[in-house]
N, C-alpha and C positions, 0 to 999 in steps of 0.2 A: 769548681762546681761539682755537686754530687752527681754520680752516674745516673741516678733515677731522674733528677731534674733535667739533665742533658737529653735523656731519652724522651721525656715529656715535651721539651721544647722542640726537638727535631720532629717528633710525630705531629705536633701542632702545626709546624711550618709546612710540612709535606701535605697535611690535610687541607690546608688553605690553598695549596697549589694544584690540587688534583683536577680542578676544572680546566687546566691547560691541556689535559690529555683526554682524548676520546675514549669511550669504553673499550677496553682491550688494549689501549695504547701502553707502550712500554715507558716506565720511569727511567731516570738516569741510573747508571750503574752504581753499585755500592762504592766503588773507588771514586767515582765522580762526586758522590755525596760526601764522602770523607774529605775530599779536597775542598769542596765548596763550603762546607759548614765547619771545617776544622774540628772534627770529632773523631772518635776512634771507630774502627770497623765494628766493634761490639755494640756501640751506641747505635750505629746505622742498622745493624741486624735486629736489635731489639725494637727500634722505632718502626721498622717495616713489619715486624711480627705483631706489634700492637695494632697497626692499621689493618693487617690481615685478619686479626681477631675481630675487628670491627666490621669486617666485610667490605672494606673500602679498596683493598688491593688484593691481588693474587700473586703469590710467589711461586716460581717454578725453578727448582734446582738446576743450575747450569745455564738458565735462560734469563733470569732476572725477575723484576717485579713489574706488574701490570695493573692498570686501573681496572677494578672489578666492574662487571656489567651491572646495570640497574637491577635491583631486587624486584621480585614480583610484588604486586599490590599487597599491602598489609592485610592479614586476615581480620575478620570482625572481632572486636573486643568482647570477650565473654563476661558473664556475670558470676563473680566469685564471692558475692556477699553471703552465700549460704555457709561459707567456711567459718564465719564469725560464730555461728551457732554451734557448729561441729567442734570447733577448737575450745569452746567455753563449756562444753558438756562434760564435766568431770565424772559423772556417774554416781557420785556420793557427796552428800552435803558437807561432810567433814573434811574433804580433801582440800588442800591448798591449791589454788589455781596455778597451773604450770605454765604461765606466760613466761617468756624468756626476754629479759632485758639485758642486752650485751653491751650497753653504753659504757659501763665501767671497764670493760675489757678493750673495746675498740679504741678508746681514747689513747691507749698505750701501743696500739697496733697500727693505727692510721698514720700514714706519712704526712707531715705538714707540708704546706705549699713551699715552693722554692724560696730560699732566703729567710725562712722562719727558723729561729733557734729551737731545737727539739729538746725541751726540758721535760717532755711527757713520755719519752721513750722507755721501753721496758727491756731493751737488749743492748748489748755492746755495739758501739759504732763499728762499721766495717774495718777501720784501722786498728781496732783492738781485737778483732776476731782472728783466730789462727787459720786464715784462709789457705795459705800454702800447705800447712800441715794437714788440714782436712782434705784438700785436693789430692795430696800425695797418699794419704790414708785410703781415700776412696779408690784411687787407681790401684793400689796394692791389693785392696780388698776384692776388687773386681776380678783379679787374676787368681785368687785363692781357689783351690779345687772345691767344687760344690757351692761356690759363693752365690750362685743364682738358683739354688735349689730351695726346697721348703725347709725352714728351720724348725727346731723343736718348739712346741707351742709355748713353753715356759721361757724360751730364750736360749741362746747359745750357752752351753755349760761354762765355757771359759769366761764369757762376759758376766754371767751370774756369779762366778767365783770372784771376779775382780770387784764387783760391787760389794759382795760380802766381806772381802778383805779390807776394802777401804772404809766400810762402816765399823768394823771391829767388834769387840766383845765376843759373844758366842754365836753370832749370826753365821749361818752356813749358806752355801749356794742353793741348797734345797729349799730354803725359805725365801728365795728371791725370784720374782717374776720380772722379765724385761717388758717395759711398756713404752708406748709411743709418746713420750713427753710427760711432763708433770701434770698438765691439765687433764690429759686422758687418764692418768693414774688416779688423780683425785676424783674424777667422775666415777671410775670403777669402784673406788673405796666407799664413796657415799652411797652408791647404789647397793653395795653389798651389806652395808652396816645399818641402814635406816630405811624403813618402808615409807611410801608416800604419806604425807600428813604428819610425820613424826617431827619433833623438835630436834635441832642439831645445834650444839653450843659452838659459838665462834668468838674469836678474839675481837675486841672492839677498841680501835678500828682494825680492819683486816683486809685481805686481798679481795678486790671486787670480783675477780674471776671465780673465786670459790663461792661467793655469795650467789653468783649467777648459776653455777652448777647446782647448788642446793635448791634454789627456787625453781629451776627448770625441772628438777626431779620431784617437785611437790613437797619439799621439806620446809620447815619453819626455822630460819636462823634466829637464834637467841643470843644476844651479846653478853660477853663476859669482859669487863674492862681490863686493859693492860696498863702497866706503868713502866718506868725505866728498867725494871727487873723482870718484865714479862707478865704473863697472865697471873692474876691475883688469886692465890689458892682459896682464901676464905670466900670470895665471891663465886669461884668455881663450885665450891661445895654447896653454896646456897642455890645456885642455878640448877645443879643436878637434882637437888632435893625438890625444888619448886616445880620443875618441868618434867621430871622423870626421864630426861634425855639419856641416851645411851651412846652418844658420840660427842667428842670434843675435837675440833680441828684447830691446830695451833702451829705456829712457826717459832720454835724455840731459839733459833739462831738468826740474828739480823732480821727481825720481824718486819714484814711489809704491812704498813708503811713506816712504823716508828723507828725501826733499826734496833729495837731492844733485843737483848740476849737474856734468856731465862736464867735467873740467878741460881748458883749452885744449891743454895738451901731450898729452893723451890722445886728443883727437878724431881727429887724423890717424893716430895709432898704432892705434886700434881699427879704422879703415877699412883700413889697410895689412895688419894681421894677418888680417882677414876676407878681403881680396882675395887674399892669398897662399895661403889655405886653400881658395879657391874657394867661399866662403860668403857668404850674404846677411845683411845687417843690417836687421831690421825696426825702424824708428824710430817709437816710439809717442810722438808730440809732443802729449800730451793736454791740458796746462794752460798752453800758451804765452800764452794770453789771460787768465790769472789771475796775472800777475806783480804783486807788491806794490809799493807806492808807492816803496819804497827799493831796488828791485831793480837799478836801473841798466840800462845797455844789455845786451840779451840776445844770446847767441851765435846765429848763424844755425842753422837746422835742418841736420843732417848732410847731408841730400840736396842742399842748396844747394852743397856743396863736393865733390860726388861725380860726376865726369864718366863714371865707368866702370860705373855701374849697380849698385853694391854695395848701395846703400840702397833699401829699399822703405819709403816714408814714409806715416805715418797721422797726419792732423791733423783735429781736430773742432771744431765750433762749440758742441757740446752743453754742455760744462762751463761756458762763459761765458754761457749763455742759460737753458736749461730742459731737464729730463730728456726732455721730449717733442719738443724741437727737434733731431731726429736727422739732422743733415747733416754729412758729413765728406768729406775728400779722401784718396784712395789714389793715391800718386805712385810711378812707377817708370820706368826707362829700359831699352830693349832688348827682347829676345823675351819676358821675363817679363811685360811689360805686357799682351801679348795673352792670356797665360794668366790673368792676374788679371781681365781684362775678360770672358773666356769664363766663368769660374767665377761672377763676379758676375751676369752675364746669366742663367745657368742658375738661380741661387739666387733672385734677386729681380726679374729683368727690368730694373727701373730704380727710382730714387727718385721718389716721386710729384712730378709737376711743380708743383702748387701750393706744396709745401714748398720746392722749389728756388727758385721765383719769390719766395717770402716771404724766403728767405735773402738773395737779391739785394737786395730792397727794404730789408731790415734793415741789412746791412753798407754799403749805399750811402747811408744816411740820416745826418743830423747827430746823431741820437740814439745811434748806435753808438760813436763815440769818446767821447762824454760818459759812456756806460754803462761803458766800459772804464776810464776815469779814476775813476769813482765806486767800482767794485768794487776797484780797486787801493788806494784809500784805505781802504775799509771792511775789506778783508782784512788789511791791515797792522795796523789798529787792533785787530781781533779777535785776530790772532796775538799782539800785544803784551799784550793783556789776558789771554790764556790763559797765556802764558809767565810773566807776573808772578804770576798766581794759583797756578800750579804751584810756582814758587819759594817762595812764601809758605806754602802749605798742604802741599805734597808734596815737600820738598827731597830725600827719599831716592830719588826716581825720577830716573834719568839722562836728560837731554836733550842728546845730544852735538852736535846740529846744529839751528839755527833757520833754516828756509828763508826765502828772499825771494820765494817764489811758491808757488802751490798753496793747499790748503785744510785741511791737517792737520799734526800733530806726531807724531813717532815716538819713543816713550818706552821706555827699557829698564827693566824691573822688576828688583828685587834677585834675585840667584841663589837658586834654591830656591822661587821664587814659583809658585803654581799659577795660570796665566792664567785657566782656566775658573772657578776659585773667585773671583778678582777680578771677572770679568765678571758672574757671578751675584750677587755681593754688591753690585756697582754698580747692577744693575737693581733690586734690592730697595731700594736707597737712592734710586732715581729717576733713574739715569743709564744710557743705552745707549751702549756703547762697543764697539770692535772688538779682539778678541784678536790677537796677532801670529802665531800658528801657521799660519793659512791663507796667509800671505805667503811661506812657505818651501816649496820643492819637495822638500826632504829634511829631516832632523832639524835644528831650529833651534839656534843656538849659545847662545841665552839667551831668557828670556821677555820679551815686549814687549807694548805696547799702542799702538794708533793712535787719536788723538783728533782729530776734525774740529771746526773752529771756523766753518765756513761754513753749516752746516745749521740752526743755532739762530737764534732771533729777534733776539738782540742781545748786547751785552757784559754786561749784567746777568745774562742766563741763563748765560753762560760762567762768570762768577764763582761763581754759585750752583751750577752743575754741578760745578766743581772742589771746592767745599766739600762737596758730597755725596760726591764721589769720595774725599775724605779719610776720611769715615766708613766707606766700603766698604773702603778699604785697612787701616784699623784693625782690621777684622774678618778680612780675608783674607791680609794679608802675613805672612811668617814672623815668629814672635814676637821673634826677635833683632833684626829690622829695625824692627818695630813700636815697640819701646821705645828705639830709638836714632835720634833725628831730628837728630843733631848732625853731619850730613854734607852740608852744602849745597854742598860742592865737587863733588858728583856732578852737580849741576844747573848747566849752563853756557848761559844764555840769551845 
């Protein structure tokens, strides 16, 4: 059982038993709860902390946990309807409304119910995370002289140097800012490069979190289609000309969700087209450290081959470590670097120094290359397991591209399929997955699903999850497809 489900189950059981105790009454000791429910002390501690956060119990160090006394009567409910007017008043007719729709992000952050296969996750399963190495790095970092002091606003010089060295080319530490994760860095970049109401070019399909950033900043995402070789240069040129946009956001390596890698012939072409249009390219290099064992040599980041400052690069350690290890690099050349720095300082001051010190300890330890090799092997094995299971159980779903990096597959559903119906049926069957609609900034050309193979416990769970998905598709796919499984040519692993 996952730790989080054990905590939830124990908290629920204790919540139901609270009426046995009078207000202020003492609950059984932690040791008694461990013995009774056969869970770990950590599970007991977290369950009690959850009840304390709900105001149901009070914990006293050295004394134990006690049922909380009744809360005072609830205050009268206020009238917040006035906020609808205030939040809708943009002040100018030509501004894009800055409503924030985080559904495309929360679908990959929300934990599914216990027993549900997590094909919608956006991070490594705890068994794939370098937990011991991170814990050791954090412990060593905490003992460094000055570790709890104020860091330089741009980030620790040694960490900036490490990022510059791993990017390669002529990138220097002076061109690197340390940011608090990729999402924060992307937010800073879009705020720096485009004013509210401006168009911003995005790959189609693309990462929903970036679309949410753009829309919350009042920007207008304009789609540029991608194919198996990445963003299409001719359509990029057309979009820049038609819209006057000055920003393109792209993921040249293992694009989310298609897994495409920008072809060598297109790399220089994309930079040339952007440069001639006076536009920036925001390079979201989010999974470079999640290359699979069979990936071969990876192309350098676009920023490594960009002396003219066209590229604003975002690279993160989070995907290869833990959702909570939010350390990233924001790289730029020229005057834009100062604007990025100013916005980041205003927004966050700096990334906490202990986390930066821990990042230095981690990437400088022998455990780091061992971890990268281990996840390269594990992700390839999981990818192969999922593609084999899909070919066996769901041949009517098209998989046009099998990526050699990242943590997910992008499947095209048969025409006429209702994505929401498949998603709902899958959840009833015990599988949480991600529909394709949030990945498009305009009307999607076809229904899709994204399946993650990194957030589950292992290959057995992948096989069982695909089997459950088969049952869901039998319920939700169009009847003509449901009764015709003789089209394995649609599936191309």
